[in-house]
SEBALO-844877 format. One record per residue (C-alpha): x, z, y; chain. Coordinates in Angstrom, 1 decimal, m for minus. Layout:
R     px     pz     py firo
R      X      Z      Y    A
...
***
This chain:
R     px     pz     py firo
R  m11.3  m14.4  m92.8    A
R  m14.3  m13.1  m91.1    A
R  m12.8   m9.4  m90.6    A
R   m9.9  m11.5  m88.6    A
R  m12.5  m13.6  m86.8    A
R  m14.0  m10.5  m85.8    A
R  m11.0   m8.9  m84.3    A
R   m9.4  m12.0  m82.3    A
R  m13.5  m12.0  m80.8    A
R  m12.8   m8.3  m79.9    A
R   m9.9   m8.8  m78.4    A
R  m11.2  m12.0  m76.7    A
R  m14.1   m9.9  m75.3    A
R  m12.4   m6.9  m74.2    A
R   m9.6   m9.0  m71.7    A
R  m13.0  m10.9  m70.4    A
R  m14.4   m7.6  m69.5    A
R  m11.3   m6.5  m67.9    A
R  m11.0   m9.6  m65.6    A
R  m15.1   m8.8  m64.2    A
R  m14.8   m5.2  m63.2    A
R  m16.6   m4.3  m60.7    A
R  m15.0   m3.7  m57.3    A
R  m15.3   m0.2  m55.2    A
R  m18.8   m0.5  m53.7    A
R  m18.3   m0.6  m49.6    A
R  m19.5    3.2  m49.6    A
R  m19.0    5.6  m51.8    A
R  m19.4    9.5  m51.7    A
R  m16.9   12.8  m52.2    A
R  m18.7   16.1  m52.9    A
R  m22.2   15.6  m54.4    A
R  m21.4   11.7  m55.5    A
R  m18.5    9.0  m56.5    A
R  m16.0   12.1  m56.2    A
R  m15.5   15.4  m56.3    A
R  m12.1   15.6  m54.0    A
R  m10.3   13.2  m51.4    A
R   m8.0   12.9  m53.4    A
R   m9.5   11.9  m56.4    A
R  m11.7    9.1  m54.2    A
R   m7.4    7.7  m53.3    A
R   m6.3    7.2  m56.5    A
R   m9.6    5.8  m57.9    A
R   m9.3    3.5  m54.9    A
R   m6.1    2.8  m55.4    A
R   m6.6    1.6  m59.1    A
R   m8.9   m0.7  m58.4    A
R   m8.1   m3.1  m55.8    A
R   m9.8   m3.2  m52.3    A
R  m11.0   m6.9  m51.8    A
R  m13.6   m5.6  m48.7    A
R  m14.0   m2.6  m46.1    A
R  m14.6    1.2  m47.7    A
R  m16.5    3.9  m45.8    A
R  m15.5    7.0  m47.8    A
R  m18.3    9.2  m46.8    A
R  m17.2   13.1  m46.6    A
R  m20.2   15.2  m47.8    A
R  m21.2   18.9  m46.4    A
R  m21.1   19.2  m50.7    A
R  m17.5   18.5  m50.8    A
R  m15.1   21.9  m51.6    A
R  m11.8   22.1  m50.5    A
R  m11.0   24.5  m52.6    A
R  m11.3   22.0  m55.2    A
R   m8.6   20.0  m53.4    A
R   m5.3   19.7  m54.4    A
R   m2.9   19.4  m50.9    A
R   m1.1   17.8  m49.4    A
R   m3.6   14.5  m50.2    A
R   m1.4   12.0  m49.9    A
R   m2.4    8.4  m49.6    A
R    0.6    6.1  m50.5    A
R    2.0    2.5  m50.5    A
R   m0.1    1.6  m53.2    A
R   m3.3    2.8  m51.6    A
R   m4.5   m1.0  m49.5    A
R   m2.4   m3.7  m50.2    A
R   m5.2   m5.5  m48.5    A
R   m6.4   m6.6  m44.7    A
R   m9.5   m4.7  m45.4    A
R  m10.2   m1.1  m44.1    A
R  m10.8    2.2  m45.9    A
R  m12.9    4.5  m43.3    A
R  m13.6    8.1  m44.2    A
R  m16.0    9.6  m42.5    A
R  m18.5   12.5  m42.0    A
R  m22.5   12.5  m41.6    A
R  m22.8   16.6  m41.4    A
R  m20.6   18.5  m39.7    A
R  m17.5   19.2  m42.0    A
R  m14.7   21.9  m41.8    A
R  m11.5   20.9  m44.5    A
R   m9.5   23.8  m44.1    A
R   m6.2   25.0  m46.4    A
R   m3.1   27.0  m45.6    A
R   m0.4   24.6  m46.3    A
R    3.3   25.2  m45.8    A
R    3.7   21.2  m45.4    A
R    0.9   19.0  m44.3    A
R   m2.8   18.5  m45.1    A
R   m2.8   14.7  m45.4    A
R    0.8   12.1  m46.0    A
R    0.0    8.7  m44.6    A
R    3.2    7.9  m46.8    A
R    4.1    4.4  m46.1    A
R    0.1    2.9  m46.3    A
R   m2.0    0.9  m44.1    A
R   m5.3    0.5  m42.3    A
R   m6.8    4.2  m43.1    A
R   m8.9    5.4  m40.7    A
R  m10.2    9.0  m40.6    A
R  m13.2    9.2  m38.5    A
R  m15.5   12.4  m37.2    A
R  m17.4   10.7  m35.1    A
R  m21.1    9.7  m35.0    A
R  m23.4    8.3  m32.4    A
R  m22.6   10.8  m29.9    A
R  m19.5    9.9  m28.7    A
R  m18.9   12.9  m27.4    A
R  m18.8   14.9  m30.9    A
R  m16.4   15.5  m33.4    A
R  m18.2   15.8  m37.0    A
R  m14.9   16.4  m38.7    A
R  m12.0   19.7  m38.9    A
R   m9.0   19.5  m40.0    A
R   m7.4   23.1  m39.9    A
R   m4.1   24.5  m41.5    A
R   m3.2   28.0  m40.3    A
R   m0.1   28.2  m41.9    A
R    2.9   28.9  m39.3    A
R    4.9   26.0  m41.3    A
R    2.6   23.9  m41.7    A
R    0.9   20.2  m40.3    A
R   m2.2   18.8  m40.5    A
R   m1.1   15.5  m40.6    A
R    2.1   13.3  m41.4    A
R    3.0    9.4  m41.2    A
R    6.4    8.3  m42.9    A
R    7.6    6.0  m44.7    A
R    6.3    3.1  m43.0    A
R    2.9    4.5  m42.1    A
R    0.9    1.4  m40.5    A
R   m2.3    1.0  m38.8    A
R   m3.5    4.3  m39.3    A
R   m6.3    5.6  m36.8    A
R   m7.4    9.5  m36.4    A
R  m10.5    9.3  m33.6    A
R  m13.2   11.9  m33.1    A
R  m11.2   14.9  m35.0    A
R  m11.0   18.6  m34.7    A
R   m7.0   19.1  m35.8    A
R   m6.3   22.6  m35.5    A
R   m2.9   24.2  m36.1    A
R   m0.6   26.8  m36.4    A
R    2.5   24.8  m36.6    A
R    5.6   27.2  m35.5    A
R    8.0   24.3  m37.2    A
R   11.5   23.2  m34.9    A
R   11.4   19.8  m35.9    A
R    7.5   19.1  m36.2    A
R    4.5   19.5  m35.2    A
R    0.6   19.5  m35.9    A
R    0.9   15.3  m36.4    A
R    4.5   14.7  m37.1    A
R    5.7   11.2  m37.3    A
R    8.9   11.7  m39.7    A
R   12.0    9.3  m40.9    A
R   11.1    6.5  m42.8    A
R   12.9    4.7  m45.9    A
R   12.3    0.3  m46.6    A
R   11.6   m1.9  m43.8    A
R   10.2   m0.5  m40.3    A
R    9.3    3.0  m39.1    A
R    5.9    3.9  m38.7    A
R    4.2    1.2  m36.3    A
R    0.8    0.2  m34.8    A
R   m0.8    3.7  m35.5    A
R   m3.7    4.9  m33.2    A
R   m4.6    9.4  m32.8    A
R   m7.7    8.9  m29.8    A
R  m10.3   10.6  m28.9    A
R   m9.2   14.0  m31.5    A
R   m8.6   17.7  m29.9    A
R   m5.4   18.6  m31.0    A
R   m5.3   22.4  m30.9    A
R   m4.4   26.0  m32.2    A
R   m6.8   27.4  m34.7    A
R   m9.9   28.8  m33.5    A
R  m10.0   32.6  m32.5    A
R   m6.3   32.8  m33.1    A
R   m4.2   35.0  m30.9    A
R   m1.4   33.2  m28.5    A
R    1.1   34.5  m31.7    A
R   m0.6   32.3  m34.1    A
R   m0.1   28.9  m31.6    A
R    1.1   25.9  m31.9    A
R    4.4   25.2  m31.2    A
R    4.0   21.4  m30.6    A
R    1.4   19.1  m31.3    A
R    3.1   15.7  m31.8    A
R    6.5   15.4  m32.8    A
R    7.9   11.7  m33.4    A
R   11.7   11.1  m35.5    A
R   12.6    7.5  m35.6    A
R   15.7    6.3  m36.8    A
R   17.8    2.9  m35.1    A
R   17.3    1.0  m37.7    A
R   13.3    1.9  m38.5    A
R   12.1    3.3  m34.8    A
R    8.8    4.6  m34.7    A
R    6.9    1.9  m32.8    A
R    3.6    0.6  m30.9    A
R    1.9    4.1  m31.9    A
R   m1.3    4.8  m29.3    A
R   m2.3    8.2  m28.4    A
R   m5.2    8.2  m26.4    A
R   m8.5   10.0  m24.4    A
R   m7.4   13.1  m26.1    A
R   m7.7   16.8  m25.5    A
R   m4.3   18.9  m26.2    A
R   m4.1   22.9  m25.3    A
R   m3.3   26.1  m27.3    A
R    0.5   25.5  m27.1    A
R    2.8   28.4  m27.4    A
R    6.5   28.9  m26.9    A
R    8.5   28.7  m29.7    A
R   12.7   29.2  m29.9    A
R   13.8   25.7  m29.8    A
R   16.3   24.2  m27.4    A
R   13.5   21.9  m26.3    A
R   10.3   22.6  m26.4    A
R    7.4   20.2  m26.1    A
R    4.4   19.3  m26.8    A
R    4.0   16.0  m27.0    A
R    7.3   15.2  m28.1    A
R    9.3   11.9  m28.7    A
R   12.2   12.8  m29.8    A
R   14.7    9.8  m31.3    A
R   13.6    6.3  m30.9    A
R   10.8    5.8  m30.7    A
R    9.6    2.2  m28.7    A
R    6.8    1.0  m26.9    A
R    4.4    4.3  m27.4    A
R    0.8    4.4  m24.9    A
R    0.2    7.7  m24.0    A
R   m2.9    7.4  m22.2    A
R   m5.9    9.0  m20.6    A
R   m5.4   12.5  m22.6    A
R   m6.0   16.0  m21.0    A
R   m3.7   18.8  m21.8    A
R   m3.9   22.1  m20.7    A
R   m3.5   26.0  m21.7    A
R   m6.5   28.4  m21.8    A
R   m4.0   31.6  m21.6    A
R   m0.7   32.2  m20.3    A
R    2.6   30.4  m21.8    A
R    4.9   33.0  m22.6    A
R    8.5   30.5  m22.0    A
R   11.6   31.5  m24.2    A
R   13.0   27.9  m23.6    A
R   13.0   24.8  m22.0    A
R    9.2   23.3  m21.9    A
R    7.5   19.8  m21.1    A
R    4.2   19.0  m21.6    A
R    5.3   15.3  m22.5    A
R    9.2   14.7  m23.5    A
R   10.7   11.8  m24.3    A
R   14.5   12.5  m25.5    A
R   17.0    9.9  m26.8    A
R   17.2    6.0  m27.5    A
R   13.2    5.6  m27.1    A
R   12.4    2.2  m24.9    A
R    9.5    0.9  m23.1    A
R    7.1    3.4  m23.2    A
R    4.0    3.8  m20.6    A
R    2.5    7.5  m20.4    A
R    0.1    6.6  m17.9    A
R   m3.6    8.7  m16.6    A
R   m3.1   11.5  m17.8    A
R   m4.2   15.1  m16.4    A
R   m2.1   17.7  m17.3    A
R   m2.9   21.6  m15.9    A
R   m5.6   24.0  m15.5    A
R   m7.0   26.3  m17.9    A
R   m9.8   24.0  m19.7    A
R  m10.6   20.8  m20.7    A
R  m11.7   19.8  m17.1    A
R   m8.6   20.6  m15.8    A
R   m9.8   23.4  m13.4    A
R   m8.8   26.8  m13.2    A
R   m4.8   27.8  m13.4    A
R   m2.3   27.1  m16.2    A
R   m0.1   29.5  m16.5    A
R    3.8   29.5  m16.9    A
R    5.9   32.8  m17.4    A
R    9.6   32.3  m17.9    A
R   10.1   35.4  m19.1    A
R   13.3   35.2  m21.4    A
R   17.3   35.0  m20.0    A
R   17.6   31.6  m21.5    A
R   14.7   30.0  m20.3    A
R   16.1   27.2  m18.3    A
R   13.8   24.6  m17.4    A
R    9.9   23.3  m16.8    A
R    9.1   19.6  m16.8    A
R    5.3   18.2  m17.0    A
R    6.5   15.0  m18.1    A
R   10.2   14.4  m18.9    A
R   12.2   11.4  m19.8    A
R   15.7   12.9  m20.7    A
R   19.1   11.1  m20.9    A
R   20.4    7.7  m20.4    A
R   19.8    6.5  m23.9    A
R   16.7    5.8  m22.8    A
R   15.4    2.7  m21.4    A
R   12.7    1.1  m19.1    A
R   10.1    3.6  m19.5    A
R    7.3    3.4  m17.5    A
R    5.1    6.7  m15.6    A
R    1.6    5.5  m14.2    A
R   m1.2    6.8  m12.7    A
R   m0.7   10.9  m13.9    A
R   m2.5   14.1  m12.3    A
R   m0.5   17.2  m12.4    A
R   m2.6   19.9  m10.9    A
R   m3.2   23.5  m11.1    A
R   m0.3   25.2  m12.7    A
R    1.1   28.5  m11.8    A
R    5.0   29.1  m12.3    A
R    6.3   32.5  m12.8    A
R    9.9   34.2  m13.6    A
R   10.8   37.2  m14.9    A
R   14.2   37.3  m15.5    A
R   17.2   37.2  m13.5    A
R   18.2   33.4  m14.7    A
R   17.8   30.4  m12.2    A
R   15.9   27.5  m13.4    A
R   14.6   24.3  m12.7    A
R   10.8   23.4  m12.6    A
R    9.0   19.7  m11.7    A
R    6.8   17.9  m12.9    A
R    8.2   14.8  m13.3    A
R   11.9   14.3  m14.1    A
R   13.9   11.5  m15.1    A
R   17.3   11.2  m16.3    A
R   17.3    7.0  m17.3    A
R   16.0    4.2  m15.5    A
R   12.7    4.2  m15.5    A
R    9.3    3.4  m13.2    A
R    7.5    6.6  m11.7    A
R    4.7    5.1   m9.7    A
R    0.7    6.1   m8.7    A
R    1.2    9.5   m9.9    A
R   m0.7   12.3   m7.9    A
R    1.0   15.9   m7.9    A
R   m1.0   18.5   m6.3    A
R   m1.8   22.0   m6.4    A
R    1.1   23.9   m7.6    A
R    2.0   27.5   m6.8    A
R    5.2   30.1   m7.6    A
R    3.9   34.0   m7.4    A
R    7.4   35.4   m8.7    A
R   10.2   35.4   m9.0    A
R   13.3   37.6   m9.9    A
R   16.5   36.8   m8.3    A
R   19.2   35.0   m9.9    A
R   22.7   34.1   m8.9    A
R   22.3   30.7   m8.1    A
R   18.9   28.8   m6.2    A
R   15.9   28.0   m7.9    A
R   15.1   24.3   m7.9    A
R   10.8   23.9   m8.0    A
R    9.1   20.0   m7.1    A
R    7.6   17.4   m7.2    A
R   10.0   14.5   m8.7    A
R   13.4   14.9   m9.9    A
R   16.1   12.2  m10.6    A
R   19.1   13.4  m11.9    A
R   22.0   11.2  m14.1    A
R   26.0   12.2  m15.8    A
R   27.3    8.9  m12.8    A
R   29.0    8.2  m15.7    A
R   26.7    7.6  m18.4    A
R   26.3    4.1  m19.5    A
R   22.8    3.3  m18.1    A
R   21.1    0.5  m17.5    A
R   18.6   m0.9  m14.6    A
R   17.5    2.0  m12.3    A
R   15.1    4.2  m11.1    A
R   11.8    3.6   m9.0    A
R    9.6    5.7   m7.6    A
R    6.8    4.4   m5.6    A
R    3.7    5.2   m4.6    A
R    3.3    9.2   m6.1    A
R    1.4   11.8   m3.7    A
R    2.6   14.8   m3.4    A
R    0.7   18.3   m2.0    A
R    0.0   21.4   m2.1    A
R    2.9   23.0   m3.3    A
R    2.4   27.2   m2.4    A
R    5.1   30.0   m3.3    A
R    3.6   33.2   m2.6    A
R    6.0   35.8   m4.0    A
R    5.6   39.3   m3.8    A
R    8.8   40.7   m3.5    A
R   10.7   44.4   m2.9    A
R   13.7   43.7   m3.9    A
R   16.7   41.8   m3.1    A
R   16.3   38.1   m1.8    A
R   15.6   35.7   m3.9    A
R   16.8   32.0   m3.2    A
R   14.2   29.0   m3.8    A
R   14.2   25.2   m3.2    A
R   11.3   23.7   m2.7    A
R   11.0   19.6   m3.0    A
R    9.1   17.0   m2.9    A
R   11.3   14.2   m4.3    A
R   14.9   15.6   m5.5    A
R   17.5   12.8   m6.0    A
R   20.5   14.1   m7.4    A
R   23.7   12.0   m9.0    A
R   21.6    8.9   m9.3    A
R   22.7    6.4   m7.0    A
R   21.0    3.3   m8.4    A
R   17.3    4.4   m7.0    A
R   14.4    3.0   m5.3    A
R   12.3    5.9   m3.8    A
R    8.7    3.9   m1.7    A
R    5.9    4.0   m0.6    A
R    5.1    7.9   m1.4    A
R    3.4   10.8    0.5    A
R    4.9   14.1    0.7    A
R    3.1   16.9    2.3    A
R    1.7   20.8    2.8    A
R    4.9   21.9    1.5    A
R    5.1   25.2    2.0    A
R    5.1   29.1    1.6    A
R    3.5   32.5    2.5    A
R    6.5   34.2    4.9    A
R    8.4   36.9    3.1    A
R   11.5   38.6    5.1    A
R   13.4   38.7    1.1    A
R   12.7   34.8    0.1    A
R   15.6   32.4    1.5    A
R   13.5   29.4    1.2    A
R   14.5   25.3    2.1    A
R   12.0   23.0    2.3    A
R   12.7   19.1    0.9    A
R   10.5   16.7    1.7    A
R   13.4   13.6   m0.2    A
R   16.6   15.2   m1.2    A
R   19.1   13.0   m1.9    A
R   23.0   14.5   m2.7    A
R   25.0   12.2   m5.7    A
R   27.5   15.2   m5.9    A
R   30.4   13.0   m5.2    A
R   29.3   10.7   m7.7    A
R   27.3    8.5   m5.3    A
R   28.8    4.1   m5.3    A
R   25.5    2.2   m4.7    A
R   23.4    2.7   m2.1    A
R   19.6    4.2   m3.1    A
R   16.6    2.3   m1.1    A
R   14.1    4.8    0.7    A
R   11.6    3.2    2.8    A
R    8.0    3.4    3.8    A
R    7.8    7.4    2.6    A
R    5.4    9.7    4.4    A
R    6.5   13.2    4.8    A
R    5.0   15.5    6.5    A
R    5.9   19.3    7.2    A
R    4.3   22.1    8.2    A
R    7.0   24.6    9.5    A
R    6.7   28.3    9.7    A
R    8.9   31.1   10.3    A
R   11.4   31.8    7.5    A
R   14.4   29.3    7.1    A
R   14.9   25.6    7.1    A
R   13.1   22.5    6.9    A
R   14.5   19.2    6.3    A
R   12.6   15.6    6.1    A
R   15.0   13.5    4.5    A
R   18.1   15.7    3.5    A
R   21.2   13.4    2.8    A
R   24.3   14.4    1.2    A
R   27.4   13.3   m0.9    A
R   25.6    9.6   m1.6    A
R   25.2    6.2    0.2    A
R   21.8    5.3    1.0    A
R   19.6    3.2    2.9    A
R   16.6    4.7    5.4    A
R   13.7    1.9    6.2    A
R   10.1    2.3    7.6    A
R    9.7    5.8    6.9    A
R    7.3    7.7    8.5    A
R    8.8   11.8    9.4    A
R    6.7   14.5   10.7    A
R    7.5   18.0   11.3    A
R    5.2   19.9   13.2    A
R    3.7   24.1   14.3    A
R    1.7   25.9   15.3    A
R    3.3   28.5   16.6    A
R    7.0   29.1   17.7    A
R    9.5   29.1   14.8    A
R   13.2   30.6   15.4    A
R   14.7   29.2   12.0    A
R   15.6   25.1   12.3    A
R   14.3   22.3   11.5    A
R   15.2   18.5   11.0    A
R   13.4   15.5   10.6    A
R   16.6   14.1    9.0    A
R   20.0   15.6    8.2    A
R   23.3   14.2    7.1    A
R   25.5   16.6    5.3    A
R   28.3   14.4    6.6    A
R   31.0   16.2    3.6    A
R   33.1   12.6    4.1    A
R   33.4    9.7    5.9    A
R   32.6    7.3    2.7    A
R   29.0    9.1    2.4    A
R   27.2    6.0    4.6    A
R   23.6    6.4    5.7    A
R   21.5    3.2    7.3    A
R   18.2    4.1    8.9    A
R   16.1    1.9   10.8    A
R   12.7    1.4   11.6    A
R   11.9    4.8   10.9    A
R    9.7    7.3   12.6    A
R   11.8   11.2   13.6    A
R    9.0   13.1   15.0    A
R    9.9   17.1   15.0    A
R    6.8   18.5   17.2    A
R    8.4   22.0   16.5    A
R    8.6   24.6   19.2    A
R   10.5   28.0   19.5    A
R   13.7   29.4   19.2    A
R   15.1   27.2   16.4    A
R   16.7   24.1   16.5    A
R   14.5   21.5   16.0    A
R   16.2   17.8   15.9    A
R   14.6   14.3   15.0    A
R   18.3   13.5   13.3    A
R   20.9   16.1   12.3    A
R   24.4   14.4   11.7    A
R   27.2   16.1   10.9    A
R   30.4   15.3   10.6    A
R   30.5   11.8    9.8    A
R   28.2   10.2   12.3    A
R   31.1    7.0   12.4    A
R   29.7    6.2    9.2    A
R   26.1    6.0    9.9    A
R   23.9    2.9   10.9    A
R   20.8    4.0   13.0    A
R   18.8    0.9   15.6    A
R   15.2    0.6   15.8    A
R   13.8    3.9   15.6    A
R   11.7    6.2   17.3    A
R   12.9    9.8   18.2    A
R   10.7   12.8   19.5    A
R   11.6   16.4   19.3    A
R   10.3   18.6   21.9    A
R   12.5   21.3   21.1    A
R   16.2   20.6   21.6    A
R   18.0   17.3   20.9    A
R   18.1   14.1   18.8    A
R   21.7   13.7   17.8    A
R   24.7   15.7   16.6    A
R   27.4   14.4   16.9    A
R   29.1   11.2   18.9    A
R   28.4   13.2   22.7    A
R   25.3   14.3   24.2    A
R   22.8   16.3   22.3    A
R   19.8   14.6   24.4    A
R   20.8   11.0   24.3    A
R   19.9    8.8   21.5    A
R   22.2    6.3   21.8    A
R   25.4    8.7   21.9    A
R   26.2    6.8   19.0    A
R   26.8    3.2   20.6    A
R   24.9    1.5   18.2    A
R   21.4    2.0   18.7    A
R   20.7    0.0   21.3    A
R   17.1   m0.5   20.4    A
R   15.3    3.0   19.0    A
R   13.3    4.7   21.2    A
R   12.1    7.5   22.6    A
R    8.2    8.1   22.2    A
R    5.7   10.5   21.1    A
R    4.0    8.7   18.7    A
R    0.0    9.5   18.3    A
R   m0.9   10.5   14.6    A
R   m3.8   10.0   13.2    A
R   m3.6   13.8   11.9    A
R   m0.8   15.5   11.5    A
R   m1.2   15.2    7.4    A
R   m2.4   11.6    7.8    A
R    0.4    9.9    8.9    A
R   m1.0    6.6   10.1    A
R   m0.5    5.7   13.4    A
R   m3.5    5.7   15.9    A
R   m3.9    2.4   17.2    A
R   m4.5    3.1   20.9    A
R   m0.7    4.1   21.6    A
R    0.7    1.7   19.6    A
R    2.9   m0.1   22.2    A
R    5.6   m2.3   22.3    A
R    8.2    0.3   22.0    A
R    7.3    0.1   18.1    A
R    8.7   m3.2   17.3    A
R   11.0   m3.5   14.7    A
R   13.3   m5.6   13.0    A
R   12.4   m7.7    9.5    A
R   13.9   m6.2    6.5    A
R   14.6   m8.5    3.6    A
R   12.6   m7.8    1.2    A
R   10.0   m5.3    2.6    A
R    7.4   m6.8    3.1    A
R    4.3   m4.6    2.9    A
R    3.2   m1.3    4.3    A
R    2.7    2.0    2.5    A
R   m0.3    0.6    2.0    A
R    0.3   m2.9    0.7    A
R   m0.9   m4.1    3.8    A
R    1.8   m7.5    5.4    A
R    3.7   m6.4    7.7    A
R    4.5   m8.6   10.7    A
R    7.7  m10.9   10.0    A
R    8.6  m11.4   13.4    A
R    7.8   m8.0   14.9    A
R    6.9   m5.2   11.9    A
R    6.3   m2.3   12.9    A
R    8.8    1.0   13.2    A
R    7.3    3.2   10.0    A
R    5.6    3.3    7.4    A
R    1.8    2.4    8.2    A
R    2.1   m1.2    9.8    A
R   m1.1   m2.4   12.4    A
R   m1.8   m5.0   13.6    A
R   m0.9   m4.9   17.3    A
R   m1.6   m7.2   20.2    A
R    0.9   m6.8   23.2    A
R   m0.6   m7.0   26.4    A
R   m0.4  m10.2   28.8    A
R    2.2  m10.6   31.6    A
R   m0.7  m12.7   33.1    A
R   m4.2  m13.0   34.0    A
R   m5.1  m16.4   33.8    A
R   m8.6  m16.9   35.7    A
R   m9.1  m20.7   34.5    A
R   m7.3  m23.5   32.7    A
R   m9.0  m26.9   32.7    A
R   m8.1  m30.6   32.3    A
R   m9.0  m34.1   34.1    A
R   m8.7  m37.2   32.4    A
R   m7.7  m40.5   34.8    A
R   m8.4  m44.1   33.8    A
R   m4.6  m44.6   33.8    A
R   m4.4  m42.8   30.4    A
R   m3.5  m40.2   32.2    A
R   m4.3  m36.2   32.0    A
R   m4.2  m32.8   34.8    A
R   m3.7  m30.2   33.4    A
R   m4.5  m27.1   36.3    A
R   m4.4  m23.4   36.0    A
R   m5.2  m20.2   37.4    A
R   m3.0  m17.4   37.3    A
R   m4.3  m14.1   39.9    A
R   m1.3  m11.6   38.2    A
R    2.2  m12.6   37.0    A
R    4.6   m9.9   35.9    A
R    8.2  m10.7   34.8    A
R    6.8  m13.6   32.9    A
R    9.5  m16.3   32.7    A
R    6.6  m19.1   33.2    A
R    4.5  m21.7   30.9    A
R    4.8  m24.4   28.8    A
R    2.1  m27.1   27.7    A
R    1.5  m27.2   23.9    A
R   m0.9  m30.7   22.6    A
R   m2.7  m31.1   19.4    A
R   m4.7  m34.0   18.5    A
R   m7.0  m31.6   16.5    A
R   m8.0  m28.0   17.1    A
R   m5.3  m26.4   15.8    A
R   m2.2  m25.2   17.4    A
R   m0.4  m25.2   14.4    A
R    0.6  m28.9   14.5    A
R    0.7  m29.1   18.3    A
R    4.1  m30.3   19.7    A
R    5.7  m29.3   23.5    A
R    4.4  m31.8   26.3    A
R    6.1  m29.8   29.1    A
R    9.2  m28.0   29.7    A
R    9.8  m24.4   31.3    A
R    7.2  m24.5   34.2    A
R    8.8  m21.2   36.2    A
R    6.0  m18.7   37.0    A
R    6.4  m17.1   40.8    A
R    5.4  m13.4   39.4    A
R    3.2  m13.1   42.5    A
R    0.9  m10.0   42.6    A
R   m2.1  m12.9   44.7    A
R   m3.1  m15.9   43.0    A
R   m1.2  m18.6   42.1    A
R   m2.1  m22.6   41.2    A
R   m0.2  m24.5   38.8    A
R   m0.4  m28.1   37.4    A
R    0.7  m30.5   34.9    A
R    0.0  m34.5   34.5    A
R    0.5  m35.5   30.9    A
R    1.1  m39.1   30.6    A
R    1.0  m42.0   28.7    A
R   m2.1  m41.3   26.5    A
R   m3.8  m42.8   23.9    A
R   m7.8  m43.3   24.3    A
R   m9.1  m40.1   21.7    A
R   m9.5  m36.6   22.2    A
R   m6.9  m33.8   22.8    A
R   m6.0  m30.5   22.7    A
R   m4.4  m28.4   24.8    A
R   m2.6  m24.3   25.0    A
R   m0.5  m22.5   27.3    A
R    1.9  m20.9   26.2    A
***
């Protein structure tokens, strides 16, 4: 009986001890302390449960050779809201040659890898996977709230469907959501040759039912990329079903020339991805300060396209590209295949705003059967695509595009564009500045320069809207310059300032506005624009050139200036700007800009001829200044202009009588084309509250002094204020 009692007590005691096991402390050590391996720490924490935030310190005694890779952190690791942070106190490098990932976040949550110290610029923790089939980190099966911070993440992975960091598809209820990668250096393995550089930094593939959402990539350095054989090579690649990502304040550069074999983009959003924001990133250059030059060489006959940032296919919706800087990029082509190279390329509804694109160089081109297209922003979409919304291109600066090409063989054909709009009828292009798109003359280079190019290839059904843009092109002796090119589409052009100029006579043609005019259905409406072409020389230099469809153009309230030849082609006299019959309010005026590249108006040169007509919905100018609601200034720059009055007054006074009357008198020294005067009165000193107390008092329009008077009767005993209109 006693034995049974003791046995029962022992069982109860064991159970009691189990219930009161100590939880994992808030700080444990890997290497020289609690655990030999990171996986051992992960397994122990998962087995014991998490009841507080935990710091896992990886010490300098840690030996990666003792680790079994991949390290897997599963869904059972942390079911609490507490955070487990893996940290270091010294510089630690973890390296393995793994064909899969080094660390897999498999459905886990609330995990941080932080290599930072008090010095916010330091990265003390480095992960290296030199395997060309390998990855460093992988997120899958609903990994959430994972943070990678202040890490060196180095790899050589050339997989065509993964990256150094891979967000995989998920099973279960959710995708890989709410994760952050910040302040990391993501690049090739230190000292590795370009042959062992990675093909993609970050790649993400969600599914229709479990998209990868709400992930943030910010403040990182990206470099060391290599071209691989795939249809679309991209550094940061959101391939399918990725929503609400924030890609913000990262720097992308390439130390060495990238030899391109296929299409390439630094950032690519491809299919079924919505509401993503690409903001405040800097792309280009050869170092982390984005100075020097990033060199791209198309060397394969199949190489077709480069885009610094691209949103591809109409299956994407409502993405935003804002505040990015793309600069210091050199493009060369060593094969006879046409290329398209644009810094921002859009194929779905999107907002493209406040981006700065500059210092883009073309240094080598091999002749091809078709034209090469290189430029700033490209809008292109199949007209038959199922697309919601529109593209808005707003307040971007595009400048300093230079082609300096040493050609010794047959001529190459190059189209240089600031903004290229093809197959896109639902577009708003506004408040953009385009200048300094130029080239070094070469008699074997067939080149055309466009500020804004629009051609819907016979598919345009709705009007694009182009307004408040400044376009400044310096023309030189080689082929044609177009401020705005209007092709097979419908478009409205309001309040644009378009200026073409040259330092020497030019024998080729130049056009502020050019309409291709293939069909009468392609309407162009032009109001409140400045078309200034001061180019001299034997070429044809037009303010406006409308080819065969001038009957379907509507022009009025524009300012035209062309010092060389003509104003409008078609519809009668080339030298008569009113030749279309509907342009009765336009003016032929020389325009004084602050400079040839700064197209803001010199206020001293503005006169009544600059008054335009209000356009519904356009209430501000290119700088955000409010436009005059009654007499807005023509062109992109609204200035405050007070016209010279047709009268000079030397006196205006009032005498009150004892019979409740006021006698008003005024003296005009000169009057010119003046209809007359009206008297207004108010009980307070506000003209807003004043009302007319007289009918029109006719003016005498004399060059000598004239006196006028008016009596205001039956007043009360109080103070009154009077005005003359």
